[in-house]
ChimeraX commands (.cxc) that place a marker at each C-alpha (Angstrom):
marker #1 position 313.49,192.94,46.11 radius 0.5
marker #1 position 312.53,196.86,46.49 radius 0.5
marker #1 position 309.65,197.66,48.70 radius 0.5
marker #1 position 308.13,200.84,47.51 radius 0.5
marker #1 position 304.77,202.74,49.19 radius 0.5
marker #1 position 302.60,205.48,47.58 radius 0.5
marker #1 position 301.61,208.02,50.64 radius 0.5
marker #1 position 301.18,211.50,49.67 radius 0.5
marker #1 position 303.37,214.16,50.58 radius 0.5
marker #1 position 301.09,216.76,51.37 radius 0.5
marker #1 position 299.47,213.86,53.94 radius 0.5
marker #1 position 302.53,213.01,55.91 radius 0.5
marker #1 position 300.74,211.41,58.70 radius 0.5
marker #1 position 299.18,208.71,56.85 radius 0.5
marker #1 position 303.49,207.58,55.51 radius 0.5
marker #1 position 304.19,207.74,59.43 radius 0.5
marker #1 position 301.39,205.24,59.94 radius 0.5
marker #1 position 301.96,203.21,57.43 radius 0.5
marker #1 position 306.02,202.80,58.64 radius 0.5
marker #1 position 304.82,202.36,62.49 radius 0.5
marker #1 position 302.18,199.80,61.71 radius 0.5
marker #1 position 304.65,197.89,59.20 radius 0.5
marker #1 position 307.92,198.59,61.63 radius 0.5
marker #1 position 308.76,195.19,61.22 radius 0.5
marker #1 position 309.13,195.10,57.45 radius 0.5
marker #1 position 312.43,196.28,56.71 radius 0.5
marker #1 position 313.75,198.19,53.76 radius 0.5
marker #1 position 310.10,199.96,52.98 radius 0.5
marker #1 position 310.61,203.27,50.59 radius 0.5
marker #1 position 308.33,206.32,50.56 radius 0.5
marker #1 position 307.06,207.21,47.03 radius 0.5
marker #1 position 305.53,210.35,47.56 radius 0.5
marker #1 position 302.81,210.19,43.95 radius 0.5
marker #1 position 301.47,212.66,42.60 radius 0.5
marker #1 position 298.86,215.39,43.90 radius 0.5
marker #1 position 295.90,214.79,42.20 radius 0.5
marker #1 position 295.13,218.69,42.96 radius 0.5
marker #1 position 298.05,219.94,41.27 radius 0.5
marker #1 position 298.14,218.37,38.23 radius 0.5
marker #1 position 297.85,219.65,34.88 radius 0.5
marker #1 position 295.44,217.46,33.35 radius 0.5
marker #1 position 295.71,219.24,29.91 radius 0.5
marker #1 position 298.96,218.27,30.05 radius 0.5
marker #1 position 298.52,215.00,30.80 radius 0.5
marker #1 position 296.15,214.13,28.03 radius 0.5
marker #1 position 299.08,215.74,25.91 radius 0.5
marker #1 position 301.36,213.25,26.95 radius 0.5
marker #1 position 299.35,210.37,26.36 radius 0.5
marker #1 position 298.51,209.40,30.21 radius 0.5
marker #1 position 295.03,210.69,30.23 radius 0.5
marker #1 position 292.46,210.20,27.61 radius 0.5
marker #1 position 289.66,212.86,26.38 radius 0.5
marker #1 position 286.76,210.12,27.82 radius 0.5
marker #1 position 288.52,209.82,31.74 radius 0.5
marker #1 position 286.31,210.97,34.01 radius 0.5
marker #1 position 288.88,209.82,37.09 radius 0.5
marker #1 position 288.58,212.53,40.05 radius 0.5
marker #1 position 291.91,214.26,39.84 radius 0.5
marker #1 position 292.85,212.27,43.43 radius 0.5
marker #1 position 291.99,208.91,41.61 radius 0.5
marker #1 position 294.38,210.67,38.48 radius 0.5
marker #1 position 297.01,211.43,41.13 radius 0.5
marker #1 position 296.56,207.93,42.45 radius 0.5
marker #1 position 296.60,206.34,39.12 radius 0.5
marker #1 position 299.87,207.97,38.06 radius 0.5
marker #1 position 301.66,207.20,41.18 radius 0.5
marker #1 position 301.40,203.21,40.15 radius 0.5
marker #1 position 302.14,204.14,36.33 radius 0.5
marker #1 position 305.32,206.32,37.94 radius 0.5
marker #1 position 306.43,202.87,39.87 radius 0.5
marker #1 position 306.10,200.14,36.98 radius 0.5
marker #1 position 307.89,202.76,34.54 radius 0.5
marker #1 position 310.61,202.42,37.33 radius 0.5
marker #1 position 310.90,199.15,37.64 radius 0.5
marker #1 position 310.79,198.37,33.57 radius 0.5
marker #1 position 313.80,200.90,33.12 radius 0.5
marker #1 position 315.42,198.92,36.28 radius 0.5
marker #1 position 314.40,195.82,34.91 radius 0.5
marker #1 position 313.99,195.13,38.29 radius 0.5
marker #1 position 311.04,193.20,40.28 radius 0.5
marker #1 position 309.71,195.25,43.14 radius 0.5
marker #1 position 306.80,195.44,45.51 radius 0.5
marker #1 position 304.11,198.23,45.59 radius 0.5
marker #1 position 302.30,198.57,48.70 radius 0.5
marker #1 position 299.49,201.64,49.56 radius 0.5
marker #1 position 299.44,203.67,52.37 radius 0.5
marker #1 position 296.53,201.90,54.11 radius 0.5
marker #1 position 298.52,198.51,54.09 radius 0.5
marker #1 position 298.88,196.59,56.72 radius 0.5
marker #1 position 301.79,193.37,56.28 radius 0.5
marker #1 position 301.86,189.95,58.01 radius 0.5
marker #1 position 304.74,189.50,60.51 radius 0.5
marker #1 position 306.75,187.05,58.19 radius 0.5
marker #1 position 305.84,189.03,55.24 radius 0.5
marker #1 position 309.18,189.23,53.92 radius 0.5
marker #1 position 309.86,185.86,54.22 radius 0.5
marker #1 position 306.75,184.43,52.77 radius 0.5
marker #1 position 306.43,186.80,50.13 radius 0.5
marker #1 position 310.13,185.78,48.91 radius 0.5
marker #1 position 308.76,182.35,48.88 radius 0.5
marker #1 position 305.99,182.51,46.78 radius 0.5
marker #1 position 307.88,184.41,44.21 radius 0.5
marker #1 position 310.48,181.70,43.81 radius 0.5
marker #1 position 307.99,179.45,43.11 radius 0.5
marker #1 position 306.16,181.29,40.73 radius 0.5
marker #1 position 306.87,180.37,36.95 radius 0.5
marker #1 position 309.57,182.62,34.99 radius 0.5
marker #1 position 306.99,184.36,33.63 radius 0.5
marker #1 position 305.27,185.54,36.58 radius 0.5
marker #1 position 303.80,189.34,35.90 radius 0.5
marker #1 position 302.31,190.38,38.67 radius 0.5
marker #1 position 301.01,188.87,42.63 radius 0.5
marker #1 position 298.67,190.56,44.77 radius 0.5
marker #1 position 299.23,190.27,48.40 radius 0.5
marker #1 position 295.90,191.45,49.11 radius 0.5
marker #1 position 292.95,193.49,48.23 radius 0.5
marker #1 position 289.89,194.99,48.90 radius 0.5
marker #1 position 287.93,193.40,51.90 radius 0.5
marker #1 position 284.54,194.89,50.50 radius 0.5
marker #1 position 284.92,193.53,47.36 radius 0.5
marker #1 position 285.04,189.46,45.99 radius 0.5
marker #1 position 288.00,188.18,44.80 radius 0.5
marker #1 position 287.91,185.58,41.52 radius 0.5
marker #1 position 290.81,183.14,41.33 radius 0.5
marker #1 position 291.30,179.52,39.92 radius 0.5
marker #1 position 291.01,177.33,42.48 radius 0.5
marker #1 position 292.09,174.58,40.41 radius 0.5
marker #1 position 294.07,176.02,37.52 radius 0.5
marker #1 position 292.12,175.77,34.31 radius 0.5
marker #1 position 289.28,174.12,36.17 radius 0.5
marker #1 position 287.77,175.58,38.91 radius 0.5
marker #1 position 286.93,179.36,38.93 radius 0.5
marker #1 position 286.55,180.59,42.92 radius 0.5
marker #1 position 285.09,183.74,43.99 radius 0.5
marker #1 position 286.28,184.47,47.26 radius 0.5
marker #1 position 284.35,187.14,49.76 radius 0.5
marker #1 position 285.59,188.01,53.24 radius 0.5
marker #1 position 283.90,190.57,56.12 radius 0.5
marker #1 position 285.22,194.34,56.04 radius 0.5
marker #1 position 284.12,194.48,59.55 radius 0.5
marker #1 position 285.68,191.39,60.82 radius 0.5
marker #1 position 289.13,192.36,58.58 radius 0.5
marker #1 position 288.98,195.75,60.01 radius 0.5
marker #1 position 288.49,194.43,63.49 radius 0.5
marker #1 position 291.69,192.57,63.12 radius 0.5
marker #1 position 294.05,193.97,60.86 radius 0.5
marker #1 position 295.79,194.96,64.16 radius 0.5
marker #1 position 296.52,191.48,64.91 radius 0.5
marker #1 position 297.40,190.22,61.87 radius 0.5
marker #1 position 300.23,192.22,61.39 radius 0.5
marker #1 position 301.42,189.90,64.46 radius 0.5
marker #1 position 300.78,186.98,62.79 radius 0.5
marker #1 position 302.76,184.47,60.81 radius 0.5
marker #1 position 301.04,183.71,57.19 radius 0.5
marker #1 position 301.69,180.37,54.95 radius 0.5
marker #1 position 300.21,181.66,51.97 radius 0.5
marker #1 position 300.17,179.68,48.59 radius 0.5
marker #1 position 300.42,181.85,44.68 radius 0.5
marker #1 position 296.56,180.91,42.64 radius 0.5
marker #1 position 295.69,182.37,39.47 radius 0.5
marker #1 position 294.21,185.88,39.84 radius 0.5
marker #1 position 290.79,186.68,37.97 radius 0.5
marker #1 position 289.52,189.45,39.40 radius 0.5
marker #1 position 290.28,191.44,41.98 radius 0.5
marker #1 position 289.94,195.75,43.07 radius 0.5
marker #1 position 292.05,197.49,45.56 radius 0.5
marker #1 position 295.61,197.93,45.53 radius 0.5
marker #1 position 296.69,197.41,49.02 radius 0.5
marker #1 position 300.28,195.19,47.94 radius 0.5
marker #1 position 301.64,193.82,45.06 radius 0.5
marker #1 position 304.81,192.41,43.97 radius 0.5
marker #1 position 304.90,193.00,39.96 radius 0.5
marker #1 position 307.82,191.88,37.49 radius 0.5
marker #1 position 309.28,194.35,34.63 radius 0.5
marker #1 position 307.53,191.99,31.76 radius 0.5
marker #1 position 304.76,192.62,34.05 radius 0.5
marker #1 position 305.58,196.57,34.26 radius 0.5
marker #1 position 305.35,196.93,30.72 radius 0.5
marker #1 position 302.28,195.40,30.06 radius 0.5
marker #1 position 300.35,197.57,32.55 radius 0.5
marker #1 position 301.70,200.45,31.29 radius 0.5
marker #1 position 300.37,199.39,27.79 radius 0.5
marker #1 position 297.18,198.17,28.79 radius 0.5
marker #1 position 296.47,200.90,31.07 radius 0.5
marker #1 position 297.25,204.17,29.45 radius 0.5
marker #1 position 295.86,206.45,28.80 radius 0.5
marker #1 position 294.03,206.94,31.72 radius 0.5
marker #1 position 290.15,206.31,30.48 radius 0.5
marker #1 position 286.54,205.71,31.65 radius 0.5
marker #1 position 285.32,202.67,29.87 radius 0.5
marker #1 position 281.82,200.08,31.36 radius 0.5
marker #1 position 283.50,196.99,32.47 radius 0.5
marker #1 position 281.41,193.52,32.88 radius 0.5
marker #1 position 282.46,191.70,36.26 radius 0.5
marker #1 position 281.75,187.94,36.47 radius 0.5
marker #1 position 282.77,187.97,40.08 radius 0.5
marker #1 position 279.71,191.02,40.66 radius 0.5
marker #1 position 277.71,188.77,38.66 radius 0.5
marker #1 position 277.72,190.47,35.65 radius 0.5
marker #1 position 277.59,193.81,37.13 radius 0.5
marker #1 position 278.13,196.72,34.75 radius 0.5
marker #1 position 280.71,199.20,36.55 radius 0.5
marker #1 position 282.19,202.35,35.32 radius 0.5
marker #1 position 286.02,202.48,36.02 radius 0.5
marker #1 position 286.87,205.32,38.15 radius 0.5
marker #1 position 289.82,203.95,39.03 radius 0.5
marker #1 position 293.78,202.20,38.33 radius 0.5
marker #1 position 292.80,199.18,40.20 radius 0.5
marker #1 position 289.32,198.80,37.98 radius 0.5
marker #1 position 291.74,199.12,34.56 radius 0.5
marker #1 position 293.98,196.96,36.30 radius 0.5
marker #1 position 291.24,194.68,36.33 radius 0.5
marker #1 position 290.04,193.98,32.45 radius 0.5
marker #1 position 293.21,192.13,32.13 radius 0.5
marker #1 position 294.26,190.21,34.67 radius 0.5
marker #1 position 292.70,187.29,33.13 radius 0.5
marker #1 position 294.86,187.84,29.95 radius 0.5
marker #1 position 298.39,187.91,31.86 radius 0.5
marker #1 position 300.33,185.80,34.54 radius 0.5
marker #1 position 298.71,187.61,37.23 radius 0.5
marker #1 position 299.09,185.46,40.96 radius 0.5
marker #1 position 297.20,186.50,44.12 radius 0.5
marker #1 position 298.41,184.93,47.60 radius 0.5
marker #1 position 295.88,183.39,49.62 radius 0.5
marker #1 position 295.05,183.43,52.37 radius 0.5
marker #1 position 297.05,187.13,51.95 radius 0.5
marker #1 position 299.80,188.64,53.31 radius 0.5
marker #1 position 298.51,191.95,53.09 radius 0.5
marker #1 position 294.98,193.31,54.71 radius 0.5
marker #1 position 293.92,197.14,53.89 radius 0.5
marker #1 position 291.25,198.64,56.47 radius 0.5
marker #1 position 290.00,200.38,53.57 radius 0.5
marker #1 position 286.57,200.76,54.03 radius 0.5
marker #1 position 283.52,200.82,51.11 radius 0.5
marker #1 position 283.08,203.96,50.87 radius 0.5
marker #1 position 286.06,204.62,48.81 radius 0.5
marker #1 position 284.74,202.25,46.82 radius 0.5
marker #1 position 281.44,204.03,45.46 radius 0.5
marker #1 position 281.21,201.59,42.33 radius 0.5
marker #1 position 281.32,198.39,43.04 radius 0.5
marker link #1:1,2 radius 0.2
marker link #1:2,3 radius 0.2
marker link #1:3,4 radius 0.2
marker link #1:4,5 radius 0.2
marker link #1:5,6 radius 0.2
marker link #1:6,7 radius 0.2
marker link #1:7,8 radius 0.2
marker link #1:8,9 radius 0.2
marker link #1:9,10 radius 0.2
marker link #1:10,11 radius 0.2
marker link #1:11,12 radius 0.2
marker link #1:12,13 radius 0.2
marker link #1:13,14 radius 0.2
marker link #1:14,15 radius 0.2
marker link #1:15,16 radius 0.2
marker link #1:16,17 radius 0.2
marker link #1:17,18 radius 0.2
marker link #1:18,19 radius 0.2
marker link #1:19,20 radius 0.2
marker link #1:20,21 radius 0.2
marker link #1:21,22 radius 0.2
marker link #1:22,23 radius 0.2
marker link #1:23,24 radius 0.2
marker link #1:24,25 radius 0.2
marker link #1:25,26 radius 0.2
marker link #1:26,27 radius 0.2
marker link #1:27,28 radius 0.2
marker link #1:28,29 radius 0.2
marker link #1:29,30 radius 0.2
marker link #1:30,31 radius 0.2
marker link #1:31,32 radius 0.2
marker link #1:32,33 radius 0.2
marker link #1:33,34 radius 0.2
marker link #1:34,35 radius 0.2
marker link #1:35,36 radius 0.2
marker link #1:36,37 radius 0.2
marker link #1:37,38 radius 0.2
marker link #1:38,39 radius 0.2
marker link #1:39,40 radius 0.2
marker link #1:40,41 radius 0.2
marker link #1:41,42 radius 0.2
marker link #1:42,43 radius 0.2
marker link #1:43,44 radius 0.2
marker link #1:44,45 radius 0.2
marker link #1:45,46 radius 0.2
marker link #1:46,47 radius 0.2
marker link #1:47,48 radius 0.2
marker link #1:48,49 radius 0.2
marker link #1:49,50 radius 0.2
marker link #1:50,51 radius 0.2
marker link #1:51,52 radius 0.2
marker link #1:52,53 radius 0.2
marker link #1:53,54 radius 0.2
marker link #1:54,55 radius 0.2
marker link #1:55,56 radius 0.2
marker link #1:56,57 radius 0.2
marker link #1:57,58 radius 0.2
marker link #1:58,59 radius 0.2
marker link #1:59,60 radius 0.2
marker link #1:60,61 radius 0.2
marker link #1:61,62 radius 0.2
marker link #1:62,63 radius 0.2
marker link #1:63,64 radius 0.2
marker link #1:64,65 radius 0.2
marker link #1:65,66 radius 0.2
marker link #1:66,67 radius 0.2
marker link #1:67,68 radius 0.2
marker link #1:68,69 radius 0.2
marker link #1:69,70 radius 0.2
marker link #1:70,71 radius 0.2
marker link #1:71,72 radius 0.2
marker link #1:72,73 radius 0.2
marker link #1:73,74 radius 0.2
marker link #1:74,75 radius 0.2
marker link #1:75,76 radius 0.2
marker link #1:76,77 radius 0.2
marker link #1:77,78 radius 0.2
marker link #1:78,79 radius 0.2
marker link #1:79,80 radius 0.2
marker link #1:80,81 radius 0.2
marker link #1:81,82 radius 0.2
marker link #1:82,83 radius 0.2
marker link #1:83,84 radius 0.2
marker link #1:84,85 radius 0.2
marker link #1:85,86 radius 0.2
marker link #1:86,87 radius 0.2
marker link #1:87,88 radius 0.2
marker link #1:88,89 radius 0.2
marker link #1:89,90 radius 0.2
marker link #1:90,91 radius 0.2
marker link #1:91,92 radius 0.2
marker link #1:92,93 radius 0.2
marker link #1:93,94 radius 0.2
marker link #1:94,95 radius 0.2
marker link #1:95,96 radius 0.2
marker link #1:96,97 radius 0.2
marker link #1:97,98 radius 0.2
marker link #1:98,99 radius 0.2
marker link #1:99,100 radius 0.2
marker link #1:100,101 radius 0.2
marker link #1:101,102 radius 0.2
marker link #1:102,103 radius 0.2
marker link #1:103,104 radius 0.2
marker link #1:104,105 radius 0.2
marker link #1:105,106 radius 0.2
marker link #1:106,107 radius 0.2
marker link #1:107,108 radius 0.2
marker link #1:108,109 radius 0.2
marker link #1:109,110 radius 0.2
marker link #1:110,111 radius 0.2
marker link #1:111,112 radius 0.2
marker link #1:112,113 radius 0.2
marker link #1:113,114 radius 0.2
marker link #1:114,115 radius 0.2
marker link #1:115,116 radius 0.2
marker link #1:116,117 radius 0.2
marker link #1:117,118 radius 0.2
marker link #1:118,119 radius 0.2
marker link #1:119,120 radius 0.2
marker link #1:120,121 radius 0.2
marker link #1:121,122 radius 0.2
marker link #1:122,123 radius 0.2
marker link #1:123,124 radius 0.2
marker link #1:124,125 radius 0.2
marker link #1:125,126 radius 0.2
marker link #1:126,127 radius 0.2
marker link #1:127,128 radius 0.2
marker link #1:128,129 radius 0.2
marker link #1:129,130 radius 0.2
marker link #1:130,131 radius 0.2
marker link #1:131,132 radius 0.2
marker link #1:132,133 radius 0.2
marker link #1:133,134 radius 0.2
marker link #1:134,135 radius 0.2
marker link #1:135,136 radius 0.2
marker link #1:136,137 radius 0.2
marker link #1:137,138 radius 0.2
marker link #1:138,139 radius 0.2
marker link #1:139,140 radius 0.2
marker link #1:140,141 radius 0.2
marker link #1:141,142 radius 0.2
marker link #1:142,143 radius 0.2
marker link #1:143,144 radius 0.2
marker link #1:144,145 radius 0.2
marker link #1:145,146 radius 0.2
marker link #1:146,147 radius 0.2
marker link #1:147,148 radius 0.2
marker link #1:148,149 radius 0.2
marker link #1:149,150 radius 0.2
marker link #1:150,151 radius 0.2
marker link #1:151,152 radius 0.2
marker link #1:152,153 radius 0.2
marker link #1:153,154 radius 0.2
marker link #1:154,155 radius 0.2
marker link #1:155,156 radius 0.2
marker link #1:156,157 radius 0.2
marker link #1:157,158 radius 0.2
marker link #1:158,159 radius 0.2
marker link #1:159,160 radius 0.2
marker link #1:160,161 radius 0.2
marker link #1:161,162 radius 0.2
marker link #1:162,163 radius 0.2
marker link #1:163,164 radius 0.2
marker link #1:164,165 radius 0.2
marker link #1:165,166 radius 0.2
marker link #1:166,167 radius 0.2
marker link #1:167,168 radius 0.2
marker link #1:168,169 radius 0.2
marker link #1:169,170 radius 0.2
marker link #1:170,171 radius 0.2
marker link #1:171,172 radius 0.2
marker link #1:172,173 radius 0.2
marker link #1:173,174 radius 0.2
marker link #1:174,175 radius 0.2
marker link #1:175,176 radius 0.2
marker link #1:176,177 radius 0.2
marker link #1:177,178 radius 0.2
marker link #1:178,179 radius 0.2
marker link #1:179,180 radius 0.2
marker link #1:180,181 radius 0.2
marker link #1:181,182 radius 0.2
marker link #1:182,183 radius 0.2
marker link #1:183,184 radius 0.2
marker link #1:184,185 radius 0.2
marker link #1:185,186 radius 0.2
marker link #1:186,187 radius 0.2
marker link #1:187,188 radius 0.2
marker link #1:188,189 radius 0.2
marker link #1:189,190 radius 0.2
marker link #1:190,191 radius 0.2
marker link #1:191,192 radius 0.2
marker link #1:192,193 radius 0.2
marker link #1:193,194 radius 0.2
marker link #1:194,195 radius 0.2
marker link #1:195,196 radius 0.2
marker link #1:196,197 radius 0.2
marker link #1:197,198 radius 0.2
marker link #1:198,199 radius 0.2
marker link #1:199,200 radius 0.2
marker link #1:200,201 radius 0.2
marker link #1:201,202 radius 0.2
marker link #1:202,203 radius 0.2
marker link #1:203,204 radius 0.2
marker link #1:204,205 radius 0.2
marker link #1:205,206 radius 0.2
marker link #1:206,207 radius 0.2
marker link #1:207,208 radius 0.2
marker link #1:208,209 radius 0.2
marker link #1:209,210 radius 0.2
marker link #1:210,211 radius 0.2
marker link #1:211,212 radius 0.2
marker link #1:212,213 radius 0.2
marker link #1:213,214 radius 0.2
marker link #1:214,215 radius 0.2
marker link #1:215,216 radius 0.2
marker link #1:216,217 radius 0.2
marker link #1:217,218 radius 0.2
marker link #1:218,219 radius 0.2
marker link #1:219,220 radius 0.2
marker link #1:220,221 radius 0.2
marker link #1:221,222 radius 0.2
marker link #1:222,223 radius 0.2
marker link #1:223,224 radius 0.2
marker link #1:224,225 radius 0.2
marker link #1:225,226 radius 0.2
marker link #1:226,227 radius 0.2
marker link #1:227,228 radius 0.2
marker link #1:228,229 radius 0.2
marker link #1:229,230 radius 0.2
marker link #1:230,231 radius 0.2
marker link #1:231,232 radius 0.2
marker link #1:232,233 radius 0.2
marker link #1:233,234 radius 0.2
marker link #1:234,235 radius 0.2
marker link #1:235,236 radius 0.2
marker link #1:236,237 radius 0.2
marker link #1:237,238 radius 0.2
marker link #1:238,239 radius 0.2
marker link #1:239,240 radius 0.2
view
């Protein structure tokens, strides 16, 4: 499977860091993404990619469209792929373990998250159709241990995903890519109730929150424990 990582062309040091910390993973392909500062928002609205109601920052629009572009690539080529953001740290055996897990999924799988933001809860089915589980991790401990993590071999299991925030790393099938394109476009600002946050109403300001609305109705999974961590800080998730 192809392994794309999104990193803006205007910040080459971020791509350099990603490749350095994940040098143990072969075949990482740089996707320069979309520079939100230069996006013609009106043109994006005319193309049906951004709604009039969208209140995303330009940076968030660029980030969202970068993921959408890769979904289109995956759907068109009809080949599943991994997608990472440039703050992702992959465990030492990511290549082998991710392949094993994907091979174990049902043939109609849509998406599996290899990790999510550590400052927000992760909700999944611990027992299929019976037990909803909410996992909360320590952002500080993740940040302290992220360098050690990349030297670890991790054994994980796929669990049906209900809710998660952040897109540090995931794999998506062609069918899943098409579902996400149809569900998340045009990019828009909506209020969403999130059970894993105690029913809090969150105003969507990024692509991951829009995706989060649809995991429960898709063949969506999360790997637990994660195969991918991020040193993301909660200041980058102002709505959560």
